C-alpha positions in Angstrom: -82.6 178.3 117.6 -80.0 176.0 119.2 -78.3 173.8 116.6 -78.5 170.9 119.1 -82.3 171.1 118.6 -82.4 171.9 115.0 -83.5 169.2 112.5 -80.9 169.9 109.8 -79.3 166.5 108.9 -76.2 167.6 106.9 -74.4 165.2 104.7 -70.6 164.9 104.0 -71.0 163.2 100.6 -72.5 164.4 97.4 -75.8 162.7 96.6 -75.2 160.2 93.7 -78.0 161.7 91.5 -77.0 165.3 92.0 -76.3 167.0 88.6 -76.5 170.6 89.7 -74.8 172.5 92.5 -78.2 173.4 94.0 -79.2 169.7 94.1 -76.0 168.8 95.9 -75.9 171.7 98.4 -79.6 171.8 99.3 -79.5 168.1 100.1 -76.1 168.1 101.8 -77.1 171.2 103.8 -80.3 169.6 105.1 -82.7 171.9 103.3 -84.6 169.3 101.2 -84.9 165.6 100.9 -85.8 163.8 97.7 -88.9 161.6 98.0 -89.2 160.5 94.3 -87.9 161.9 91.0 -89.0 165.6 91.0 -90.7 165.4 94.4 -89.1 166.9 97.5 -89.8 167.5 101.2 -88.7 170.9 102.5 -87.0 170.4 105.8 -87.0 173.2 108.5 -84.1 175.2 107.0 -85.5 174.9 103.5 -89.0 175.9 104.6 -87.6 179.0 106.3 -86.0 180.1 103.0 -89.3 179.3 101.1 -91.3 181.4 103.6 -89.0 184.4 103.2 -89.2 184.2 99.4 -93.0 184.0 99.7 -93.1 187.0 102.0 -91.1 189.2 99.6 -93.3 188.1 96.7 -96.4 188.6 98.7 -95.4 192.1 99.8 -94.7 193.2 96.2 -98.0 191.8 95.0 -99.9 193.5 97.8 -98.1 196.8 97.0 -99.6 196.9 93.5 -103.1 196.1 94.7 -103.2 192.4 93.8 -105.5 190.4 96.2 -104.5 187.0 97.5 -106.8 184.0 97.2 -106.3 180.2 97.1 -107.7 178.0 94.3 -108.1 174.2 94.3 -105.2 172.1 92.9 -107.6 169.5 91.5 -109.3 171.0 88.4 -112.0 169.3 86.2 -111.0 168.4 82.7 -114.1 170.2 81.3 -112.7 173.7 81.8 -109.4 172.8 80.1 -111.2 171.2 77.1 -113.1 174.4 76.5 -109.8 176.2 75.8 -108.2 173.3 74.0 -105.4 173.1 76.5 -106.3 169.6 77.8 -104.4 168.5 74.6 -102.0 171.4 74.3 -100.3 170.6 77.6 -99.7 167.1 76.5 -98.0 164.5 78.7 -96.7 167.1 81.1 -100.2 167.4 82.6 -100.9 165.2 85.6 -104.2 163.6 84.9 -106.4 161.4 87.1 -110.0 160.1 87.4 -112.2 159.9 90.4 -114.3 156.9 91.4 -117.0 158.0 88.9 -114.4 158.1 86.1 -114.6 161.9 85.8 -111.3 163.3 84.5 -109.3 165.9 86.5 -105.8 167.4 86.4 -103.5 168.4 89.2 -103.2 172.1 88.1 -100.0 173.0 86.2 -101.4 176.6 86.0 -104.8 178.2 86.7 -105.9 180.4 83.8 -109.0 178.3 83.2 -109.8 178.1 86.9 -109.5 181.8 87.6 -111.7 182.6 84.6 -114.3 180.1 85.8 -114.3 181.7 89.2 -114.9 185.3 88.1 -117.1 184.5 85.0 -120.4 184.8 86.8 -119.6 187.4 89.4 -117.3 189.9 87.8 -119.8 191.5 85.5 -119.5 195.2 85.4 -116.8 197.6 84.0 -117.0 199.4 87.4 -115.3 196.3 89.0 -112.3 196.6 86.7 -109.4 196.3 86.7 -108.9 193.4 89.1 -105.8 191.5 90.0 -105.9 188.2 92.0 -103.0 186.0 93.0 -102.2 182.8 94.9 -99.2 181.0 96.3 -99.7 177.3 95.9 -98.3 174.0 94.7 -98.3 173.2 91.0 -97.8 169.9 89.2 -96.2 169.0 85.9 -95.1 165.5 84.9 -91.7 166.5 83.6 -90.2 164.0 81.2 -86.7 164.4 82.9 -87.2 165.8 86.4 -83.4 165.6 87.0 -82.4 169.1 88.1 -83.7 169.1 91.7 -86.2 171.8 92.7 -85.4 173.7 89.5 -87.2 171.1 87.4 -89.6 169.4 89.8 -92.9 167.7 89.2 -94.4 169.3 92.3 -93.3 172.9 92.9 -94.4 176.1 94.7 -95.5 179.0 92.5 -97.1 182.4 92.8 -99.5 182.9 89.9 -101.5 186.1 89.4 -104.3 187.0 86.9 -105.6 190.4 85.9 -108.9 191.4 84.3 -109.4 194.6 82.2 -111.9 196.6 80.3 -109.4 197.6 77.6 -105.8 197.1 76.4 -104.6 200.4 77.9 -105.6 199.1 81.4 -103.8 195.8 80.7 -100.7 197.7 79.6 -100.7 199.7 82.9 -101.1 196.5 85.0 -98.5 194.7 83.0 -96.0 197.5 83.7 -96.9 197.3 87.4 -96.1 193.6 87.5 -92.9 194.2 85.5 -91.8 196.7 88.1 -92.9 194.5 91.0 -91.0 191.5 89.6 -87.9 193.6 89.2 -88.2 194.6 92.9 -88.6 191.0 93.9 -85.4 189.8 92.4 -83.5 193.0 93.5 -84.8 192.6 97.1 -83.7 189.0 97.1 -80.3 190.1 95.8 -79.6 188.2 92.6 -78.1 189.2 89.2 -80.9 189.0 86.6 -82.0 190.0 83.2 -85.5 190.5 81.6 -86.0 189.1 78.1 -88.7 188.9 75.6 -90.1 185.4 75.7 -92.2 182.9 73.8 -95.8 182.6 75.1 -95.9 178.8 74.7 -99.0 176.9 76.0 -100.1 179.9 78.1 -100.7 181.9 74.9 -101.1 185.6 74.4 -99.6 188.4 72.4 -96.6 189.4 74.5 -94.5 188.0 77.4 -91.3 188.7 79.3 -89.1 186.3 81.4 -87.2 187.3 84.5 -84.1 185.1 84.6 -81.3 184.8 87.1 -77.9 184.5 85.5 -76.2 181.2 86.1 -73.8 179.2 84.0 -75.9 176.1 84.8 -79.1 177.7 83.6 -81.2 175.7 81.2 -82.4 178.8 79.3 -80.2 180.4 76.6 -80.6 184.2 76.6 -79.5 186.4 73.7 -78.5 190.0 74.5 -77.4 193.0 72.6 -75.0 195.3 74.5 -75.5 198.2 72.2 -79.3 198.7 72.2 -80.3 196.5 75.1 -82.4 194.0 73.1 -82.9 190.8 75.1 -84.8 187.7 74.3 -84.9 184.0 75.2 -83.6 181.8 72.4 -87.1 180.4 71.9 -88.4 183.9 71.2 -85.4 185.7 69.5 -86.1 187.2 66.1 -83.8 187.0 63.1 -82.9 189.5 60.4 -83.1 187.7 57.0 -79.6 188.0 55.5 -79.9 185.6 52.6 -78.5 186.6 49.2 -80.4 185.8 46.1 -78.5 183.5 43.7 -78.1 184.3 40.0 -77.9 180.6 39.2 -80.1 179.2 36.4 -82.3 176.3 37.5 -80.8 172.9 36.6 -82.7 169.7 35.9 -83.8 167.8 39.0 -81.8 164.6 39.4 -82.1 161.7 41.9 -78.8 160.3 43.0 -77.8 157.3 45.1 -76.6 158.1 48.6 -76.3 154.7 50.3 -76.7 154.9 54.1 -76.1 158.7 54.0 -78.6 160.4 56.3 -77.3 163.3 58.2 -76.4 166.7 56.8 -72.8 166.1 57.6 -72.8 162.8 55.8 -74.7 164.2 52.7 -72.3 167.1 52.5 -69.2 164.9 52.6 -70.6 162.2 50.3 -71.9 164.7 47.6 -69.1 167.2 48.1 -71.5 170.1 48.5 -71.5 172.7 51.3 -74.2 172.4 54.0 -75.6 175.7 52.8 -76.7 174.0 49.6 -78.6 171.3 51.5 -82.2 171.7 52.8 -83.3 169.8 55.8 -86.9 168.5 55.8 -88.3 168.0 59.3 -91.6 166.4 59.9 -93.8 167.6 62.8 -97.1 166.1 63.9 -99.8 168.0 65.8 -103.5 168.7 66.2 -103.7 169.6 62.5 -101.9 166.6 61.3 -98.4 166.4 59.8 -96.4 169.4 58.4 -93.0 169.5 56.8 -90.7 172.3 57.7 -87.7 173.2 55.5 -84.5 175.0 56.6 -81.0 175.4 55.3 -78.7 172.6 56.2 -76.3 174.6 58.3 -79.0 176.2 60.5 -81.2 174.9 63.3 -84.9 175.1 63.4 -86.7 176.6 66.4 -89.8 174.5 67.1 -91.3 177.2 69.2 -91.5 179.5 66.2 -93.3 176.8 64.2 -95.7 176.2 67.1 -96.5 179.9 67.3 -97.0 180.2 63.6 -99.4 177.2 63.5 -101.0 178.1 66.8 -100.6 174.5 67.8 -98.7 173.7 71.1 -99.2 170.0 70.6 -96.7 170.0 67.7 -93.8 167.6 68.1 -91.0 166.3 65.9 -92.2 163.1 64.4 -90.4 159.9 65.5 -88.8 157.6 62.9 -91.8 155.2 63.0 -94.3 158.0 62.3 -92.2 159.4 59.4 -91.9 155.9 57.9 -95.7 155.4 58.2 -96.5 158.8 56.7 -94.1 158.7 53.7 -93.0 155.0 53.5 -89.4 156.2 53.6 -86.9 156.3 56.5 -85.8 159.4 58.3 -82.8 161.0 56.5 -84.3 160.5 53.1 -87.5 162.5 53.4 -87.9 165.5 51.3 -90.5 167.9 49.8 -90.3 166.6 46.2 -93.2 164.1 45.8 -94.4 164.7 49.4 -98.1 164.4 49.1 -100.9 165.5 51.4 -98.6 167.4 53.7 -98.4 171.2 54.3 -94.8 172.4 53.5 -93.6 175.5 55.5 -90.3 177.0 54.5 -87.8 179.0 56.5 -86.7 182.3 55.0 -83.2 180.8 54.5 -84.6 178.6 51.8 -86.7 181.2 49.9 -83.9 182.5 47.7 -82.0 179.2 47.2 -81.7 177.4 43.9 -80.4 174.0 42.9 -80.2 172.5 46.4 -80.1 169.0 47.8 -83.1 167.4 49.5 -84.2 163.9 50.5 -85.0 161.6 47.6 -88.2 160.2 49.1 -86.7 156.8 48.5 -84.3 154.8 50.7 -80.6 155.6 50.0 -81.3 158.5 47.6 -81.3 162.3 47.5 -82.4 164.8 44.9 -79.9 167.4 43.6 -80.9 170.6 41.9 -84.2 170.8 43.6 -86.1 174.1 43.3 -89.3 175.2 45.0 -92.0 176.5 42.8 -91.0 174.1 40.1 -90.5 170.7 41.9 -92.8 171.3 44.9 -94.9 174.0 46.5 -94.2 175.8 49.8 -97.4 177.0 51.4 -95.8 179.8 53.4 -92.5 181.4 54.2 -91.7 182.3 57.9 -88.8 182.8 60.2 -88.1 179.4 61.8 -84.4 179.9 62.6 -83.0 179.2 66.0 -81.1 182.4 66.7 -77.6 181.9 68.2 -74.7 184.1 69.5 -73.1 186.0 66.7 -76.4 186.5 64.8 -77.3 190.1 64.3 -79.6 192.0 66.7 -83.0 192.4 65.1 -83.2 196.0 66.5 -79.8 197.5 65.7 -77.9 194.9 63.7 -75.0 194.4 66.2 -73.9 190.8 66.9 -75.8 189.2 69.8 -74.2 187.7 72.8 -75.5 184.7 74.7 -75.6 183.8 78.3 -77.4 181.2 80.5 -80.2 181.9 82.8 -82.8 180.3 85.2 -86.3 181.5 84.6 -88.0 182.7 87.8 -90.8 185.0 86.6 -92.9 185.1 83.5 -95.6 187.7 82.6 -98.0 187.4 79.8 -100.6 189.6 78.0 -103.3 187.0 77.4 -105.8 189.2 75.7 -109.2 187.5 75.3 -107.9 184.0 74.7 -109.5 182.5 77.8 -112.4 184.9 78.3 -113.8 184.4 74.8 -113.4 180.7 74.9 -115.0 180.4 78.4 -117.8 183.0 77.9 -116.4 185.4 80.5 -118.0 188.8 79.7 -118.7 192.0 81.4 -121.1 194.8 80.8 -119.4 197.9 79.5 -120.5 201.5 80.1 -122.6 201.5 76.9 -124.4 198.4 77.9 -122.6 196.1 75.5 -121.2 192.7 76.5 -117.4 192.4 76.1 -114.9 189.7 76.9 -112.4 190.5 79.6 -108.9 191.4 78.5 -106.6 189.4 80.7 -103.0 189.1 81.8 -101.2 186.4 83.8 -98.0 186.6 85.9 -96.1 183.6 87.4 -93.2 183.5 89.8 -91.4 180.3 90.8 -91.1 180.3 94.6 -89.2 177.0 95.0 -87.2 177.7 91.8 -86.0 180.9 93.4 -84.4 179.0 96.2 -82.6 176.7 93.8 -81.6 179.6 91.5 -80.1 181.5 94.4 -77.9 178.6 95.2 -76.8 178.1 91.6 -75.7 181.8 91.5 -74.3 182.2 95.0 -72.1 179.4 96.2 -68.4 178.4 96.5 -66.5 175.2 97.0 -67.5 175.2 100.7 -71.2 175.6 100.3 -74.1 178.0 99.9 -73.7 181.8 100.2 -77.2 183.0 101.0 -78.3 186.6 100.3 -79.2 188.1 103.7 -82.8 188.5 102.6 -83.7 184.8 102.3 -81.0 183.2 104.5 -82.6 180.7 107.0 -80.8 182.4 109.8 -78.9 185.7 109.7 -76.2 184.9 112.2 -74.6 181.7 113.6 -72.8 181.9 117.0 -70.3 179.1 117.0 -69.0 177.9 120.4 -65.7 176.2 119.6 -65.4 174.1 122.8 -68.6 173.2 124.7 -66.3 171.9 127.5 -65.0 175.4 128.2 -67.4 177.1 130.6 -66.2 180.6 129.7 -66.8 180.0 126.0 -70.3 178.5 126.7 -71.3 181.4 128.9 -70.0 184.0 126.5 -71.7 182.3 123.6 -75.0 182.1 125.5 -74.7 185.8 126.3 -73.9 186.9 122.8 -76.8 184.7 121.5 -79.2 186.3 123.9 -78.1 189.8 123.0 -78.3 189.2 119.3 -81.8 187.7 119.7 -82.8 190.7 121.8 -81.7 193.0 118.9 -84.3 191.3 116.7 -81.9 189.1 114.7 -82.5 185.5 113.6 -79.7 183.6 115.3 -78.5 180.0 115.3 -76.4 179.0 118.3 -74.1 176.1 117.5 -74.0 174.4 120.9 -73.2 170.9 119.7 -70.5 168.8 121.2 -68.6 168.2 118.0 -65.3 169.4 116.7 -64.7 173.0 115.7 -64.0 172.0 112.2 -67.3 170.1 111.9 -69.1 173.2 113.1 -67.3 175.6 110.7 -67.9 173.2 107.8 -71.6 173.0 108.6 -71.9 176.8 108.9 -70.3 177.3 105.5 -72.3 174.5 103.9 -75.6 175.9 105.2 -74.5 179.4 104.2 -75.3 181.5 107.2 -74.3 185.1 106.3 -72.6 186.2 109.5 -70.5 183.9 111.8 -69.5 184.8 115.4 -66.9 182.5 116.7 -66.4 182.1 120.4 -63.1 180.3 120.9 -59.8 180.5 122.8 -59.6 184.3 122.4 -62.5 184.7 124.7 -60.0 184.5 127.7 -58.8 187.9 126.3 -62.3 189.2 126.0 -62.3 188.7 122.2 -64.4 186.9 119.7 -64.3 186.8 115.9 -66.9 188.0 113.3 -66.8 186.9 109.7 -69.0 187.3 106.7 -69.7 184.0 104.9 -67.8 185.0 101.7 -64.8 186.5 103.5 -61.6 184.5 104.1 -60.5 186.3 107.2 -62.4 187.0 110.4 -62.2 190.2 112.4 -61.3 190.0 116.1 -63.2 192.3 118.4 -64.3 192.7 122.0 -67.3 190.8 123.3 -69.0 194.1 124.2 -69.0 195.3 120.6 -70.3 192.1 119.0 -73.9 193.3 118.5 -72.8 196.5 116.8 -70.2 194.7 114.7 -72.8 192.2 113.5 -75.2 195.0 112.7 -72.6 196.7 110.7 -71.6 193.5 108.9 -75.2 192.9 107.9 -75.5 196.5 106.5 -72.4 195.9 104.3 -73.1 192.2 103.5 -73.2 191.9 99.7 -72.2 188.5 98.2 -73.3 189.5 94.8 -70.6 192.1 94.4 -68.0 191.0 97.0 -67.8 187.3 96.7 -65.6 187.2 93.7 -66.2 185.1 90.6 -69.7 183.6 90.9 -71.5 181.3 88.6 -72.9 183.3 85.8 -71.3 183.7 82.4 
């Protein structure tokens, strides 16, 4: 491809709304253009990258026997209401009505759809196991679509689904997808980690995330160097380490705390440590309101509460809702006197005595509150948000944290969808049984953004060779020099003949402009045809190297081939953006 014909409008200035490096560089490099918040067009350079990512994913899916299909984006509301997820997905689901006022969604995922498709035609154990996948657009109405293609409202995803006779078969296929996902990210050439993850609105008994490490990642990952335990912060377990107090229970007392609402303010005003205060957090979901208690110096993990209650609609109640439910402002709510609400306690509270809680009256708190005597906790569960320094639940060593960008997520769904939707097969003994299912997602467009977040420098993108839009750029420094032009054309032709993807920069612009564009776009290998061509020399340089190598024009193809074989930005490009 000649750069003079390429539609790749590069920008000098950083887009005003770019918060992440990938947002900036993909727009400046002419890969994408923003149409609306969270909605992007993929320009020719960007689409070449997307297609390469798709092909790697497709090859690994085909290698494990998954079969490709394409399902509709528009899905009827009825199939989502059967499983209860029409409400579970909440406002993130793009909903619409047709002219007959029938409700549909623009699919955020396809569990219901795939189950509907196979329900009436996959009917014998002899047809199992079966794995089907698609690569298609997905839609989620993100509340803050502000991280470019990493958090878009329209995005490209590979989603796969497997159907099984028994759990052993699911386990085998789950391992196949686990290995396939590892191969995908390794073939692309990114540093990653696999962690145990929360199942969220998808559901199921077990899931793992494949996350690329990047300091800008929105996921917090907790890792143990000693035993290898790894989990997302949403999923990480906690070892209860709460000492039982020997205190005698003291009389409950309500005290005035004028305009004192936060844990910090209560601690300072009453002169008690945060560990002697209990936070009372009100959540509202499908089952109504619940009150969750946790020690004042700890943070509550909403995902653990959702999982315990099996209610993905659960949300922290806003101040107006709290005031309506309890006739008291946020900051003064507590379990003592809280009527008609289910109270769930974190394990940190279970052994506490004589602690501070909201007074259920404006500008007051209770001191010396004790569960069992002053109020009843319906159940005790681990609700703590695990953080760096907490002990590993497997070996007890302190956990470390890092940031990551989720690219792949695999789930053991079990019979959640098959039972709800009446998807059964006939087993060998003639009995009807629900399919045991798995699902497996990979973010295609997210992979492009994540690669940029991990591999870049102050000049631009450093693409891994596997997904670079072009492998080599031949830069003719002076288009007015006939020798340079002829040599550049000859090298371009020879490299193309060797089967390489080559971009010939034949534009009549300054050499500095060309070099800056090549670095910004991130082409892995640059061949510079400049003044040295009069001596029969050109320069070859890897994108992440500071110095170019001078060599004869006759050896360019061999030199480029060798450079590609040793091209390794992950290990050679210095301090990249994970940590």
